[in-house]
N, C-alpha and C positions, 0 to 999 in steps of 0.2 A: 504494500500500500504506500503511495507517495506521501511524503511528509507534507503537512499543511503549513503554508506560509502565513504569517500575520504581520501586520504593520499597525502602528499607532501614531497618532498625532494629537496635539492638544490645541483646542480652540476655546478661548475663554470669553465670556460675556455674561450679562445678567438677564438674558432672555427667559421668558416663561414657555416658549415653544420653539421648535426647530423642525426642519425637514431635510431629507437627504435624497439624492438621486445619483445614479451611476450613468456616466456617459458611454457611448459606444466604444470609446478608447479604453475604458476601464477606470478613467478618472472619477473621483468621488466629489460631488458638489454638495455643499452644506449651506443652508440658509438659516442662520442662527443670530437672533438679536438684530443688530444693525449691520451685520457683516455677511457677505457671501464668500465662502472659501472653497478653493479647488485644490484637491490633493491628487497626486499621482497614484497609480495602482499600488505602489509600494508604500504610500503614506507620506511622501515628501510634499511639502508645501509648494504649490505652483504659484498661487496668488491668493490674496484676500482683499476684498473691496468693501469699504464703508459705504453702505447704501443710503445713509440718512439724508443725503442731499439729492436723491433721485426723485423725490416727490414729497408732497405734504405729509406730515405725520398726523394720523388720525388719533385723537385722544382716546385712550383706553384700548387701542388696537394692538394685539399681540401676535396673531397667527402669522406664521412664516411658512411659505411653500416654495418648492422648487421642482421644475421638470426640465428634462434635457431633450433637445430635438436630435434628429439623425445626424446633423452636422456637428454635434457637440456643444451647441449654444445653450446656455442656461436661461430659463424663463423663471423669474422670481417676482415676489410681491412686496417690495419695500414700502413700508408705510401705507399700504393699501392700494398702491398703483401697481402696474405691471411693467417690468423692464426685461429687456433681452440683452444678455451678456455673451460676448464671443468666447471661444475656448481660451483665448489669451487674457480674458478679463476686461476687455474693452466694452463700454456701453454702446450697444448698437442702436437702441431706441428705448424710450419710455412712453407709456401711455399718458394721455391727459386725463382730466376728470371723466369718469365713466358714467354716463347716464344722468348727469345733473350735478347740482351744487350741494345737495344734502350730504352731510357727513356719511361716509361709507367705508367699507373695507373689503378687500379681496381676501377670501379665506382659503382658496385653493387654486392651483393652476395645473394645466395639463397641456400636452402638445398632440395634435391629431396627425394622421398619416400624411397630410399635405404640408405640415410644418406650421400650421396656424396655432397661435397661443389661445387657449381657452381659459377664462377665469370665471369663478363664481364668487359672488359677494353679496353684501347687504347694504341697505340704507339705514339711516338712524331710526326710522320708524319701524324697522323690522322686516320690510319687504326685501326679497332677494332678487338678484339679476344674474344673467349669464352673458358674458361678452366673448366675442371671437375676433381676434386681431390677426391680420395677415402677416406672413413672415416678413 
């Protein structure tokens, strides 16, 4: 039986939630607190990006989500917006206000087979919405 390999890395923050996704390359992408971090398959730090400046922070908003498309780009939800990050950590785009000016938050993200970013969120009144953003 082959030996199992393991790797570890430490990412620190004061977040109350986090999410993790694995890129086609085997890289691990973590959305934790105000940072998105990418690790190599062996656990080496490739980059870490402070996402607090990518959109407005929604008071009381904590959920963090991450998805990775077939090109290795990360889709994340900093502060309730949606952002797309390249495999090198460059910001490719960020969404503007989604569906109005009422306070809201994106609680989860996904990528469909065509590379569209899908987000599900809520408004301050409790109504939910789904948004689909082209690659």
